[in-house]
Backbone as a ProteinNet text record, in pm:
[ID]
protein_1_A
[PRIMARY]
MAMTQGPGKRKARLFRVRGRVHGVGFRFFVERNAAQLGVAGWVCNRADGSVEAWAEADETALDAFEAKLRQGPALSRVDGVKASSVEAGGARGFRVRY
[TERTIARY]
94	-2.8	92.1	65.8	153	93.1	198	177.1	144.9	61.7	35	44	105.1	132.2	33.9	-13.2	-98.9	-55.2	-164.9	-102.3	1.6	-20.5	64.2	199.3	214.4	365.3	448.2	569.7	695.5	769.7	825	934.1	1017.6	1138.1	1259.2	1299.6	1369.5	1425.7	1550.2	1648.3	1768.9	1760.1	1769.6	1768.1	1903.9	1921.9	2052.9	2012.7	2021.2	1981.4	2086.7	2071.1	2179.7	2119.1	2226.2	2191.6	2282.3	2214.6	2246.1	2202.5	2249.2	2200.7	2286.2	2412.1	2492.1	2492.1	2513.9	2498.2	2388.2	2267.8	2154.2	2041.9	2059.2	1989.2	1909.2	1943.2	1870.8	1850.9	1964.1	1939.9	1861.1	1854	1739.4	1619.5	1587.4	1476	1437.9	1487.3	1477.9	1419.4	1530.7	1494.8	1356.3	1299.7	1183.8	1064.4	1085.4	976.2	956.5	1055.1	1073.8	991.2	1003.4	922.1	775	743.8	618.9	536.1	597.5	560.9	552.8	624.5	655.2	739.5	834.3	942.9	1065.1	1117.4	1242.3	1340.2	1479.5	1590	1702.4	1795.2	1885.9	1898.2	1989.2	2029.5	2148.2	2268	2380.8	2431.4	2535.7	2606.3	2698.7	2736.6	2823.5	2940.7	3054.2	3182.7	3165.8	3074.7	3060	2950.7	2917	2827.7	2685.3	2643	2500	2445.4	2337.5	2268.4	2215.8	2249.8	2185.4	2097.5	1986.2	1872.1	1837.4	1833.6	1772.9	1653	1544.6	1417.8	1311.3	1253.7	1166.5	1046.9	908.1	788	691.6	566	474.7	469.7	428.8	449.2	391.9	296.5	219.7	310.2	400	470.9	599.6	652.1	764.8	748.4	637	597.3	579.8	552.3	533.4	685.8	749.3	875.6	978.5	982.1	1029.4	999	857.6	810.5	870.1	898.5	954.5	1124.1	1178.4	1306.2	1319.6	1225.5	1232.7	1216.8	1133.7	1092.2	1225.9	1279.3	1389.8	1352.5	1448.5	1421.3	1440.4	1402.9	1412	1533.9	1654.9	1781.2	1851.2	1773.5	1855.7	1803.4	1857	1813	1827.7	1734.2	1717.1	1713.2	1841.2	1846.5	1805.3	1810.5	1765.8	1772.9	1652.9	1636.6	1641.8	1734.3	1735.1	1701.5	1602.7	1536.6	1560	1597.3	1616.2	1540.3	1484.5	1420.8	1534.5	1525.1	1624.4	1549.8	1601.8	1546.8	1502.2	1366.7	1348.9	1377	1423.2	1523.2	1452	1332.6	1270.6	1321.2	1354.8	1434.1	1347.8	1383.8	1295.8	1360.2	1288.6	1328.2	1432	1452.1	1520.6	1634.8	1747	1855.2	1934.4	2007.2	2110.2	2248.4	2293.2	2425.4	2572.4	2639.4	2775	2900.6
-120.5	9.4	116.6	215.9	338.6	423.7	496.4	621.9	734.5	804.2	947.5	1037.2	1168	1267.6	1397.8	1393.2	1517.4	1639.7	1733.3	1842	1931	1868.5	1915.1	1865.7	1757.7	1673.6	1781.1	1779.9	1861.5	1800.1	1898.7	1866.4	1983.1	1942.4	2043.1	2062.8	2187.1	2213.5	2302.9	2293.8	2364	2456.9	2589.9	2686	2770.2	2787.4	2877.7	2988.2	3102.3	3246.9	3317.7	3341.6	3436.3	3574.4	3658.6	3771.1	3899.1	4012.7	4096.3	4083.2	3992.6	3924.6	3936.4	4012.4	4032.8	4186	4208.7	4367.5	4428.2	4364.9	4433.6	4409.3	4324.2	4261.3	4152.8	4075.5	3969	3849.9	3827.1	3700.1	3753	3894.1	3944.9	3925	3967.7	3962.8	3839.5	3710.7	3584.9	3525.6	3565.3	3545.4	3597.5	3713.8	3753.2	3731	3684.3	3599.6	3436.5	3381.1	3264.7	3248.7	3349	3353.5	3369.8	3460.7	3500.1	3365.9	3289.4	3192.4	3031	3047.4	2930.4	2836.3	2890	2795.3	2791.5	2670.5	2645.1	2617.7	2647.4	2616.4	2728.5	2775	2862.7	2930.1	3052.9	3126.2	3162.1	3187.4	3202.3	3258.8	3366.7	3406	3289.5	3264.6	3187.6	3263.1	3223.5	3272.2	3295.2	3243.7	3269.7	3381.4	3449.8	3564	3534.4	3422.2	3357.6	3348.2	3342.9	3289.2	3168.3	3089.3	2945.7	2959.6	2882.7	2861.3	2721	2678.7	2529.4	2557	2497.1	2549.8	2413.9	2417.7	2299.3	2356.3	2283.9	2356.5	2252.4	2287.5	2216.5	2252.4	2192.9	2249.7	2362.4	2409.2	2545.9	2639.7	2633.5	2739.1	2761.6	2635.2	2621.7	2698.3	2676.8	2762.6	2909.1	2944.1	3098.9	3142.3	3073.4	3092.7	3150.7	3024.7	3026	3154.6	3171.3	3305.7	3452	3437.9	3555.3	3538.3	3440	3429.4	3486.5	3465.2	3534.1	3671.2	3702.3	3873.6	3933.4	3902.5	3948.9	4100	4179.1	4297.5	4392.1	4525.4	4640.7	4647	4654.1	4665.7	4551.7	4443.4	4318.8	4301.6	4217.8	4168.5	4008.9	3944.2	3801.7	3774.6	3685.6	3639.5	3512.2	3449.5	3289.9	3230.8	3147.9	3058.4	2899.1	2837.1	2694.3	2616.1	2542.3	2470.3	2292.4	2250.7	2103.3	2061.8	1951.7	1861.5	1791.6	1818	1726.4	1664.6	1587.1	1533.1	1611.9	1617.8	1692.4	1641.2	1746.8	1688.6	1715.7	1764.1	1813.8	1949.6	2047.9	2175.5	2236.3	2331	2420	2559.1	2673.5	2790.3	2833.9	2942.5	2989	3073.7	3053.3	3148.1	3180.8	3310.4	3347.5	3315.5	3233	3155.9	3269.9	3285.8	3378	3293.9
-4.4	6.8	3.7	-84.8	-100.6	1.8	85.1	161.3	97.7	143.5	86.9	171.9	118.1	212.2	238.6	363.7	401.9	365.4	373	348.8	449	573.6	676.7	670.7	607.2	632	609.4	675	687.6	555.8	489.5	390.8	397.8	329.7	334.9	209.4	175.4	43.6	71.6	-13.8	-17.3	-121.6	-109.4	-199.8	-215.8	-336.3	-386.7	-458.8	-416.7	-486.4	-513.8	-648	-733.9	-767.9	-776.1	-814.7	-719.2	-712.3	-590.3	-463.5	-417.8	-263.5	-159.3	-172.9	-68.3	-15.2	91.8	129.9	123	99.3	90.7	194.6	277.6	394	343.7	249.2	202.8	293.6	390.7	498.5	597.2	615	733.1	689.6	540.9	476.5	490.5	478.4	458	595	700.9	825	891.7	843.9	897.7	833.8	688.7	598.7	667.3	714.2	736.3	875.9	965.1	1059.7	1081.6	966.3	951.1	879.5	799.3	740	834.2	917.8	1021	938.5	879.4	823.6	904	920.7	1025.8	924.5	964	899.1	907.5	811.7	812.4	676.6	685.6	565.6	584.4	473.1	483.4	357.8	332.7	219.2	193.4	59.7	16.6	-50.1	-71.2	-92.5	-233.4	-302.3	-460.4	-493.4	-391.1	-409.9	-405.1	-390.9	-378.9	-219.3	-199.3	-65.7	-83.8	18	32.8	156.6	151.1	257.9	265	383.4	416.2	503.9	427.9	487.4	500.7	606.4	644.3	698.6	629.2	661.9	598.2	585.2	501.4	369.2	269.5	122.4	89.4	152.9	117.5	168.1	284	338.8	265.7	211.9	145.5	-9.4	-63.1	-181.7	-168.3	-45.9	-5.2	38.8	92.4	123.3	-23.8	-103.4	-232	-301.1	-308.1	-380.3	-303.1	-156.4	-116.4	-158.5	-161.1	-199.2	-359.5	-427.9	-571.6	-567.4	-479.6	-490	-419.3	-301.4	-230.8	-190.3	-106.8	-65.5	-146.9	-128.2	-213.8	-276	-225	-281.8	-356.3	-344.1	-419	-559.7	-616.3	-753.9	-759.7	-759.4	-794.4	-922.1	-957.5	-1085.7	-1124.2	-985.9	-1018.6	-878.8	-862.9	-739.1	-799.7	-744.5	-765.6	-637.4	-642.8	-522.1	-530.6	-437.6	-437.3	-308	-336.4	-238.2	-143.6	3.2	101.8	194.7	258.3	379.8	494.8	531.9	656.2	787.5	882.2	978.2	1121	1122.9	1243.4	1308.2	1194.2	1253.2	1319.5	1418.2	1484.3	1462.6	1487.8	1463.3	1332.2	1301.9	1176.7	1228.7	1161.6	1213	1096.4	1105.5	1007.3	1041.7	941.5	991.9	925.8	986.4	957.9	915.1
[MASK]
++++++++++++++++++++++++++++++++++++++++++++++++++++++++++++++++++++++++++++++++++++++++++++++++++

C-alpha cells in the first residue's frame, strides 16, 4: 500500500539564490519572512556571491517562502533561485548563519 502525504507533512528544500544578494539585507529579509511563514531552517551568504537557505515546513509554506526568495528585499536583484528537495530533519526556529 502506497503512503500518501497529507497537507501538513513537513518537507525540506535547499535553495541557492543568485543575483545582487550580498550587502542588501537579504539574509535578514529571509529570516523575517521565514518567521512569518512558520518556516524552520537557516540562511547564509556563500563565498561565490550567492545566498543559500535550508528550509523546512509544510509544502504550502515552502512554496510561499520560495516566492519571497524570488522577490527579495527592495535593494536586491534576484537573477535565479534553484530549489532542491532534501530530507526533513525536524528543525525548529530559523537563524542567520555567519
